C-alpha atoms as an extended CHARMM CRD file, in Angstrom:
* protein
*
       213  EXT
         1         1  MET       CA             10.9770000000      -10.1670000000       -3.2210000000  PROA      1               0.0000000000
         2         2  SER       CA             10.4300000000      -10.5650000000        0.4920000000  PROA      2               0.0000000000
         3         3  ILE       CA              8.8900000000       -7.9630000000        2.7660000000  PROA      3               0.0000000000
         4         4  SER       CA             10.2200000000       -6.3250000000        5.8990000000  PROA      4               0.0000000000
         5         5  LYS       CA              9.0960000000       -3.4730000000        8.1370000000  PROA      5               0.0000000000
         6         6  GLU       CA             11.4910000000       -1.2110000000        6.2240000000  PROA      6               0.0000000000
         7         7  THR       CA              9.6910000000       -2.1180000000        2.9710000000  PROA      7               0.0000000000
         8         8  MET       CA              6.4660000000       -0.7230000000        4.4170000000  PROA      8               0.0000000000
         9         9  LEU       CA              7.7560000000        2.7630000000        5.2750000000  PROA      9               0.0000000000
        10        10  LEU       CA              6.4020000000        4.6520000000        2.2450000000  PROA      10              0.0000000000
        11        11  TYR       CA              3.8310000000        2.7090000000        0.2640000000  PROA      11              0.0000000000
        12        12  GLY       CA              2.5760000000        4.3400000000       -2.9180000000  PROA      12              0.0000000000
        13        13  VAL       CA             -0.8230000000        3.3710000000       -4.3450000000  PROA      13              0.0000000000
        14        14  THR       CA             -1.2330000000        4.4140000000       -7.9760000000  PROA      14              0.0000000000
        15        15  ASP       CA             -3.9810000000        6.6840000000       -9.2770000000  PROA      15              0.0000000000
        16        16  ARG       CA             -4.2540000000        7.4300000000      -12.9770000000  PROA      16              0.0000000000
        17        17  GLY       CA             -6.8410000000       10.1360000000      -12.2240000000  PROA      17              0.0000000000
        18        18  ASN       CA             -4.0470000000       12.5930000000      -11.3910000000  PROA      18              0.0000000000
        19        19  LEU       CA             -1.2720000000       12.1710000000      -13.9410000000  PROA      19              0.0000000000
        20        20  HSD       CA             -0.4930000000       15.8740000000      -14.5750000000  PROA      20              0.0000000000
        21        21  GLY       CA              0.3080000000       15.1650000000      -18.2230000000  PROA      21              0.0000000000
        22        22  LYS       CA              2.6680000000       12.2650000000      -17.4580000000  PROA      22              0.0000000000
        23        23  THR       CA              2.2530000000        8.5560000000      -18.0850000000  PROA      23              0.0000000000
        24        24  LEU       CA              1.5810000000        6.3750000000      -15.0450000000  PROA      24              0.0000000000
        25        25  LEU       CA              5.0320000000        4.8110000000      -15.4160000000  PROA      25              0.0000000000
        26        26  GLN       CA              6.7080000000        8.2390000000      -15.4890000000  PROA      26              0.0000000000
        27        27  GLN       CA              4.7980000000        9.2980000000      -12.3990000000  PROA      27              0.0000000000
        28        28  VAL       CA              5.6840000000        6.1380000000      -10.4800000000  PROA      28              0.0000000000
        29        29  GLU       CA              9.3400000000        6.3600000000      -11.5150000000  PROA      29              0.0000000000
        30        30  GLU       CA              9.5140000000        9.8790000000      -10.0980000000  PROA      30              0.0000000000
        31        31  SER       CA              8.0790000000        8.5960000000       -6.8070000000  PROA      31              0.0000000000
        32        32  LEU       CA             10.5910000000        5.7420000000       -6.7370000000  PROA      32              0.0000000000
        33        33  LYS       CA             13.4000000000        8.2530000000       -7.1860000000  PROA      33              0.0000000000
        34        34  GLY       CA             11.9240000000       10.0890000000       -4.1970000000  PROA      34              0.0000000000
        35        35  GLY       CA             12.1310000000        7.0010000000       -1.9870000000  PROA      35              0.0000000000
        36        36  VAL       CA              8.8650000000        5.0640000000       -2.2400000000  PROA      36              0.0000000000
        37        37  THR       CA              9.5730000000        1.6250000000       -0.7410000000  PROA      37              0.0000000000
        38        38  LEU       CA              6.5640000000       -0.3430000000       -2.0530000000  PROA      38              0.0000000000
        39        39  VAL       CA              4.1490000000        0.2030000000       -4.9640000000  PROA      39              0.0000000000
        40        40  GLN       CA              0.5950000000       -1.0490000000       -5.3430000000  PROA      40              0.0000000000
        41        41  LEU       CA             -0.8720000000       -0.9460000000       -8.8290000000  PROA      41              0.0000000000
        42        42  ARG       CA             -4.5610000000       -0.1700000000       -8.5780000000  PROA      42              0.0000000000
        43        43  GLU       CA             -6.7450000000       -0.1920000000      -11.6970000000  PROA      43              0.0000000000
        44        44  LYS       CA            -10.5130000000       -0.3630000000      -11.6100000000  PROA      44              0.0000000000
        45        45  HSD       CA            -11.3850000000        0.3470000000      -15.2320000000  PROA      45              0.0000000000
        46        46  LEU       CA             -8.8240000000       -1.3160000000      -17.5150000000  PROA      46              0.0000000000
        47        47  SER       CA             -9.5190000000       -4.5280000000      -19.4190000000  PROA      47              0.0000000000
        48        48  PHE       CA             -7.7260000000       -7.6410000000      -18.1530000000  PROA      48              0.0000000000
        49        49  GLN       CA             -5.2140000000       -7.4860000000      -21.0140000000  PROA      49              0.0000000000
        50        50  GLU       CA             -4.4800000000       -3.7860000000      -20.5400000000  PROA      50              0.0000000000
        51        51  PHE       CA             -4.0720000000       -4.2800000000      -16.8060000000  PROA      51              0.0000000000
        52        52  LEU       CA             -1.7580000000       -7.2560000000      -17.3940000000  PROA      52              0.0000000000
        53        53  GLU       CA              0.5010000000       -5.3740000000      -19.8260000000  PROA      53              0.0000000000
        54        54  GLU       CA              0.7000000000       -2.4190000000      -17.4670000000  PROA      54              0.0000000000
        55        55  ALA       CA              1.4900000000       -4.7290000000      -14.5270000000  PROA      55              0.0000000000
        56        56  LYS       CA              4.3840000000       -6.3160000000      -16.4270000000  PROA      56              0.0000000000
        57        57  GLU       CA              5.8550000000       -2.8950000000      -17.2760000000  PROA      57              0.0000000000
        58        58  MET       CA              5.3550000000       -1.6360000000      -13.7360000000  PROA      58              0.0000000000
        59        59  LYS       CA              7.0280000000       -4.7220000000      -12.2500000000  PROA      59              0.0000000000
        60        60  GLU       CA             10.0810000000       -4.1590000000      -14.4550000000  PROA      60              0.0000000000
        61        61  LEU       CA             10.2460000000       -0.5100000000      -13.3750000000  PROA      61              0.0000000000
        62        62  CYS       CA              9.8530000000       -1.2420000000       -9.6520000000  PROA      62              0.0000000000
        63        63  HSD       CA             12.4520000000       -4.0110000000       -9.7300000000  PROA      63              0.0000000000
        64        64  LYS       CA             14.9130000000       -1.6130000000      -11.3590000000  PROA      64              0.0000000000
        65        65  TYR       CA             14.7150000000        0.3250000000       -8.0800000000  PROA      65              0.0000000000
        66        66  GLY       CA             14.6720000000       -2.8050000000       -5.8860000000  PROA      66              0.0000000000
        67        67  VAL       CA             11.0680000000       -2.1540000000       -4.8420000000  PROA      67              0.0000000000
        68        68  PRO       CA              8.2910000000       -4.8050000000       -4.7230000000  PROA      68              0.0000000000
        69        69  LEU       CA              5.1490000000       -4.3910000000       -6.8350000000  PROA      69              0.0000000000
        70        70  LEU       CA              1.7870000000       -5.4760000000       -5.4610000000  PROA      70              0.0000000000
        71        71  ILE       CA             -1.4870000000       -5.7120000000       -7.3770000000  PROA      71              0.0000000000
        72        72  ASN       CA             -4.7050000000       -4.3890000000       -5.8820000000  PROA      72              0.0000000000
        73        73  ASP       CA             -7.4020000000       -7.0960000000       -5.5540000000  PROA      73              0.0000000000
        74        74  ASN       CA             -6.5950000000       -9.0540000000       -8.7190000000  PROA      74              0.0000000000
        75        75  VAL       CA             -4.9240000000      -12.3750000000       -7.9260000000  PROA      75              0.0000000000
        76        76  GLU       CA             -4.9060000000      -13.5130000000      -11.5770000000  PROA      76              0.0000000000
        77        77  ILE       CA             -3.0680000000      -10.3740000000      -12.7090000000  PROA      77              0.0000000000
        78        78  CYS       CA             -0.5520000000      -10.9500000000       -9.9270000000  PROA      78              0.0000000000
        79        79  ILE       CA              0.0800000000      -14.5230000000      -11.0760000000  PROA      79              0.0000000000
        80        80  GLU       CA              0.3080000000      -13.7670000000      -14.8050000000  PROA      80              0.0000000000
        81        81  SER       CA              2.4150000000      -10.6250000000      -14.4880000000  PROA      81              0.0000000000
        82        82  GLY       CA              4.8670000000      -12.1250000000      -12.0040000000  PROA      82              0.0000000000
        83        83  ALA       CA              4.2120000000       -9.2750000000       -9.5510000000  PROA      83              0.0000000000
        84        84  ASP       CA              5.4860000000       -9.7170000000       -6.0180000000  PROA      84              0.0000000000
        85        85  GLY       CA              2.1000000000       -9.9940000000       -4.3710000000  PROA      85              0.0000000000
        86        86  VAL       CA             -1.4240000000       -8.7310000000       -3.9400000000  PROA      86              0.0000000000
        87        87  HSD       CA             -3.4520000000       -6.5720000000       -1.5750000000  PROA      87              0.0000000000
        88        88  VAL       CA             -7.0100000000       -7.6380000000       -0.7760000000  PROA      88              0.0000000000
        89        89  GLY       CA             -9.8360000000       -5.9440000000        1.1090000000  PROA      89              0.0000000000
        90        90  GLN       CA            -12.3200000000       -7.5040000000        3.5120000000  PROA      90              0.0000000000
        91        91  LYS       CA            -14.8080000000       -7.9610000000        0.6510000000  PROA      91              0.0000000000
        92        92  ASP       CA            -12.2620000000       -9.6030000000       -1.6680000000  PROA      92              0.0000000000
        93        93  MET       CA            -10.8380000000      -13.1250000000       -1.5990000000  PROA      93              0.0000000000
        94        94  GLU       CA             -9.9580000000      -14.2880000000        1.9300000000  PROA      94              0.0000000000
        95        95  ALA       CA             -6.2280000000      -14.2830000000        2.7410000000  PROA      95              0.0000000000
        96        96  GLY       CA             -5.9890000000      -18.0580000000        3.2240000000  PROA      96              0.0000000000
        97        97  ALA       CA             -7.5460000000      -18.6710000000       -0.1990000000  PROA      97              0.0000000000
        98        98  VAL       CA             -5.1880000000      -16.1090000000       -1.7470000000  PROA      98              0.0000000000
        99        99  ARG       CA             -2.2100000000      -17.8670000000       -0.1350000000  PROA      99              0.0000000000
       100       100  GLU       CA             -3.3520000000      -21.1930000000       -1.6160000000  PROA      100             0.0000000000
       101       101  LYS       CA             -3.4480000000      -19.6760000000       -5.1010000000  PROA      101             0.0000000000
       102       102  LEU       CA             -0.2170000000      -17.6680000000       -4.8520000000  PROA      102             0.0000000000
       103       103  GLY       CA              1.9760000000      -20.0360000000       -2.8530000000  PROA      103             0.0000000000
       104       104  LYS       CA              4.2600000000      -19.2140000000        0.0310000000  PROA      104             0.0000000000
       105       105  ASP       CA              6.6470000000      -16.8310000000       -1.7300000000  PROA      105             0.0000000000
       106       106  LYS       CA              4.2690000000      -14.0290000000       -2.6990000000  PROA      106             0.0000000000
       107       107  ILE       CA              3.4180000000      -11.0570000000       -0.4870000000  PROA      107             0.0000000000
       108       108  ILE       CA             -0.1810000000      -10.7840000000        0.7190000000  PROA      108             0.0000000000
       109       109  GLY       CA             -1.5610000000       -7.6280000000        2.2920000000  PROA      109             0.0000000000
       110       110  VAL       CA             -5.0250000000       -7.3800000000        3.8310000000  PROA      110             0.0000000000
       111       111  SER       CA             -7.1510000000       -4.3760000000        4.7770000000  PROA      111             0.0000000000
       112       112  ALA       CA             -8.3850000000       -4.3230000000        8.3800000000  PROA      112             0.0000000000
       113       113  ARG       CA            -10.4000000000       -1.9780000000       10.5980000000  PROA      113             0.0000000000
       114       114  THR       CA            -10.6960000000       -4.0330000000       13.7870000000  PROA      114             0.0000000000
       115       115  VAL       CA             -8.4180000000       -6.1160000000       15.9940000000  PROA      115             0.0000000000
       116       116  GLU       CA            -10.5200000000       -9.1720000000       15.0830000000  PROA      116             0.0000000000
       117       117  GLN       CA            -10.0320000000       -8.6290000000       11.3500000000  PROA      117             0.0000000000
       118       118  ALA       CA             -6.3190000000       -8.0310000000       11.8910000000  PROA      118             0.0000000000
       119       119  MET       CA             -5.8350000000      -11.2230000000       13.8890000000  PROA      119             0.0000000000
       120       120  ALA       CA             -7.8530000000      -13.2610000000       11.3990000000  PROA      120             0.0000000000
       121       121  ALA       CA             -5.7370000000      -11.9460000000        8.5070000000  PROA      121             0.0000000000
       122       122  GLN       CA             -2.4760000000      -12.6890000000       10.3190000000  PROA      122             0.0000000000
       123       123  ASN       CA             -3.6550000000      -16.2040000000       11.1790000000  PROA      123             0.0000000000
       124       124  ALA       CA             -4.6680000000      -16.7860000000        7.5400000000  PROA      124             0.0000000000
       125       125  GLY       CA             -1.1700000000      -15.9820000000        6.2970000000  PROA      125             0.0000000000
       126       126  ALA       CA             -1.1700000000      -12.2350000000        5.5730000000  PROA      126             0.0000000000
       127       127  ASP       CA              2.2920000000      -10.6370000000        5.4250000000  PROA      127             0.0000000000
       128       128  TYR       CA              1.1390000000       -7.1520000000        6.3960000000  PROA      128             0.0000000000
       129       129  LEU       CA             -1.9980000000       -5.1430000000        7.1740000000  PROA      129             0.0000000000
       130       130  GLY       CA             -3.3230000000       -1.9170000000        5.7150000000  PROA      130             0.0000000000
       131       131  VAL       CA             -5.3630000000       -0.2180000000        8.4350000000  PROA      131             0.0000000000
       132       132  GLY       CA             -7.6820000000        2.7460000000        7.9350000000  PROA      132             0.0000000000
       133       133  ALA       CA             -8.9580000000        5.0660000000        6.7940000000  PROA      133             0.0000000000
       134       134  VAL       CA             -7.0760000000        6.8970000000        9.5500000000  PROA      134             0.0000000000
       135       135  PHE       CA             -8.2530000000       10.2980000000        8.2610000000  PROA      135             0.0000000000
       136       136  SER       CA            -11.1490000000       11.2640000000        6.0180000000  PROA      136             0.0000000000
       137       137  THR       CA            -10.2560000000       10.6440000000        2.3780000000  PROA      137             0.0000000000
       138       138  SER       CA            -11.6230000000       11.5610000000       -1.0290000000  PROA      138             0.0000000000
       139       139  THR       CA            -10.3840000000        8.2330000000       -2.4570000000  PROA      139             0.0000000000
       140       140  LYS       CA            -12.9970000000        6.3110000000       -0.4610000000  PROA      140             0.0000000000
       141       141  GLU       CA            -15.7600000000        8.7070000000        0.4740000000  PROA      141             0.0000000000
       142       142  ASP       CA            -17.6920000000        6.1140000000        2.4750000000  PROA      142             0.0000000000
       143       143  ALA       CA            -14.7090000000        5.3210000000        4.7210000000  PROA      143             0.0000000000
       144       144  LYS       CA            -15.2500000000        6.8160000000        8.1730000000  PROA      144             0.0000000000
       145       145  PRO       CA            -12.0180000000        7.7930000000        9.9180000000  PROA      145             0.0000000000
       146       146  LEU       CA            -10.7480000000        5.0800000000       12.2450000000  PROA      146             0.0000000000
       147       147  ASP       CA            -10.0990000000        5.9340000000       15.8810000000  PROA      147             0.0000000000
       148       148  HSD       CA             -6.3250000000        6.0470000000       16.3590000000  PROA      148             0.0000000000
       149       149  GLU       CA             -6.7110000000        4.0400000000       19.5790000000  PROA      149             0.0000000000
       150       150  ILE       CA             -8.0100000000        1.1500000000       17.4480000000  PROA      150             0.0000000000
       151       151  LEU       CA             -4.9870000000        1.5430000000       15.1690000000  PROA      151             0.0000000000
       152       152  LYS       CA             -2.7340000000        1.3620000000       18.2290000000  PROA      152             0.0000000000
       153       153  ALA       CA             -4.5810000000       -1.7310000000       19.5050000000  PROA      153             0.0000000000
       154       154  ILE       CA             -4.0900000000       -3.4470000000       16.1280000000  PROA      154             0.0000000000
       155       155  THR       CA             -0.3440000000       -2.7460000000       16.0220000000  PROA      155             0.0000000000
       156       156  LYS       CA             -0.0350000000       -4.2280000000       19.5290000000  PROA      156             0.0000000000
       157       157  ALA       CA             -2.1210000000       -7.2970000000       18.6910000000  PROA      157             0.0000000000
       158       158  VAL       CA             -0.2160000000       -8.5130000000       15.6050000000  PROA      158             0.0000000000
       159       159  ASP       CA              3.3870000000       -9.3920000000       14.7880000000  PROA      159             0.0000000000
       160       160  ILE       CA              3.2380000000       -8.5530000000       11.0780000000  PROA      160             0.0000000000
       161       161  PRO       CA              3.8910000000       -5.0060000000        9.7810000000  PROA      161             0.0000000000
       162       162  VAL       CA              1.0300000000       -2.5050000000        9.8550000000  PROA      162             0.0000000000
       163       163  VAL       CA              0.6540000000        0.4590000000        7.5170000000  PROA      163             0.0000000000
       164       164  ALA       CA             -1.8390000000        3.2430000000        8.0760000000  PROA      164             0.0000000000
       165       165  ILE       CA             -3.8870000000        4.2910000000        5.0470000000  PROA      165             0.0000000000
       166       166  GLY       CA             -6.5020000000        6.8690000000        4.1940000000  PROA      166             0.0000000000
       167       167  GLY       CA             -6.2960000000       10.6410000000        3.9080000000  PROA      167             0.0000000000
       168       168  ILE       CA             -2.6620000000       10.7980000000        5.0460000000  PROA      168             0.0000000000
       169       169  SER       CA             -0.7020000000       13.9010000000        4.0340000000  PROA      169             0.0000000000
       170       170  SER       CA              2.4950000000       15.6820000000        5.0140000000  PROA      170             0.0000000000
       171       171  GLU       CA              0.2950000000       18.0170000000        7.0880000000  PROA      171             0.0000000000
       172       172  ASN       CA             -1.3510000000       15.3560000000        9.2850000000  PROA      172             0.0000000000
       173       173  VAL       CA              1.0120000000       12.3570000000        9.3200000000  PROA      173             0.0000000000
       174       174  SER       CA              2.6750000000       13.4760000000       12.5710000000  PROA      174             0.0000000000
       175       175  GLN       CA             -0.6530000000       12.7870000000       14.3470000000  PROA      175             0.0000000000
       176       176  LEU       CA              0.0900000000        9.0620000000       13.8880000000  PROA      176             0.0000000000
       177       177  LYS       CA              3.1690000000        9.1760000000       16.1130000000  PROA      177             0.0000000000
       178       178  GLY       CA              2.9330000000        6.6590000000       18.9490000000  PROA      178             0.0000000000
       179       179  THR       CA              0.4680000000        4.3580000000       17.1900000000  PROA      179             0.0000000000
       180       180  GLY       CA              3.1090000000        1.7010000000       16.4530000000  PROA      180             0.0000000000
       181       181  ILE       CA              2.7220000000        1.7400000000       12.6550000000  PROA      181             0.0000000000
       182       182  ASP       CA              5.5600000000        0.6440000000       10.3730000000  PROA      182             0.0000000000
       183       183  GLY       CA              4.6940000000        3.0450000000        7.5660000000  PROA      183             0.0000000000
       184       184  VAL       CA              1.9600000000        4.7460000000        5.5880000000  PROA      184             0.0000000000
       185       185  ALA       CA              0.1780000000        3.9840000000        2.3240000000  PROA      185             0.0000000000
       186       186  VAL       CA             -0.7980000000        7.0350000000        0.2940000000  PROA      186             0.0000000000
       187       187  VAL       CA             -2.3880000000        7.9270000000       -3.0210000000  PROA      187             0.0000000000
       188       188  SER       CA             -2.8480000000       11.6620000000       -3.5100000000  PROA      188             0.0000000000
       189       189  ALA       CA             -0.1210000000       12.7160000000       -1.0360000000  PROA      189             0.0000000000
       190       190  ILE       CA              2.3490000000       11.5750000000       -3.7010000000  PROA      190             0.0000000000
       191       191  TYR       CA              0.4940000000       10.9310000000       -6.9590000000  PROA      191             0.0000000000
       192       192  GLY       CA             -1.7920000000       13.9340000000       -6.6450000000  PROA      192             0.0000000000
       193       193  LYS       CA              1.2290000000       16.2520000000       -6.6560000000  PROA      193             0.0000000000
       194       194  GLU       CA              2.9190000000       17.9550000000       -9.6050000000  PROA      194             0.0000000000
       195       195  ASN       CA              6.2920000000       16.6580000000       -8.3730000000  PROA      195             0.0000000000
       196       196  PRO       CA              5.9590000000       13.0900000000       -7.0080000000  PROA      196             0.0000000000
       197       197  LYS       CA              9.7110000000       12.8250000000       -6.3350000000  PROA      197             0.0000000000
       198       198  GLU       CA              9.7310000000       15.8700000000       -4.0840000000  PROA      198             0.0000000000
       199       199  ALA       CA              6.4670000000       14.8140000000       -2.4060000000  PROA      199             0.0000000000
       200       200  ALA       CA              7.8660000000       11.3230000000       -1.6970000000  PROA      200             0.0000000000
       201       201  GLU       CA             11.1370000000       12.6880000000       -0.2870000000  PROA      201             0.0000000000
       202       202  ASN       CA              9.3100000000       15.0540000000        2.0560000000  PROA      202             0.0000000000
       203       203  LEU       CA              6.7750000000       12.4670000000        3.2020000000  PROA      203             0.0000000000
       204       204  LYS       CA              9.4300000000        9.7910000000        3.7400000000  PROA      204             0.0000000000
       205       205  ARG       CA             11.3420000000       12.0900000000        6.0720000000  PROA      205             0.0000000000
       206       206  LEU       CA              8.1750000000       12.8080000000        8.0830000000  PROA      206             0.0000000000
       207       207  VAL       CA              7.0930000000        9.1540000000        8.2150000000  PROA      207             0.0000000000
       208       208  SER       CA             10.5540000000        8.0800000000        9.4220000000  PROA      208             0.0000000000
       209       209  GLU       CA             10.0710000000       10.3810000000       12.4320000000  PROA      209             0.0000000000
       210       210  VAL       CA              6.5840000000        8.9500000000       13.0940000000  PROA      210             0.0000000000
       211       211  VAL       CA              7.7860000000        5.3400000000       12.9380000000  PROA      211             0.0000000000
       212       212  LYS       CA             10.6240000000        6.0600000000       15.3480000000  PROA      212             0.0000000000
       213       213  GLY       CA              7.8710000000        7.1480000000       17.7570000000  PROA      213             0.0000000000
């Protein structure tokens, strides 16, 4: 699956720490019904085999809804599961090396906090950038909120889509209006809720307004 700015509008990042009695697949399916446009499967504690099996099931589910599945950090899981791509941080494999392993058809996302990092990622073959944390977040407690002027400078400096990430909720997302982002990536704003479908629908409506500027 290819990527477009529309694909980036509402980007759900999974979190099995908040399942509310559901399976991860059930939770993600509810969010897909609510309009999530891209899913990233993030697992820090599963064995390789468990992660691989889950990735295969998640890919099947996402493709049923016409939505790409990306894998967080793990290039090998991406290759073996047939997922659509991978997202890497600044401390993970460099985007150019990831592109060499995955080939030209897979989606590669890279985390960035500066214009320099953003430009380097674009030049190395990244398809999109995840920029943040734009607000304080419990998911990454050491992530200091990024000045929104830097976010704006990044969106102006690159041609590839930019999603804001970190501490975004339905209550604060409107503060990102005018920054030039193409969408938001969220964890708890969807997957921390009892009703992920309703949360996704509400957030998608708000993000659409932000992206329009």
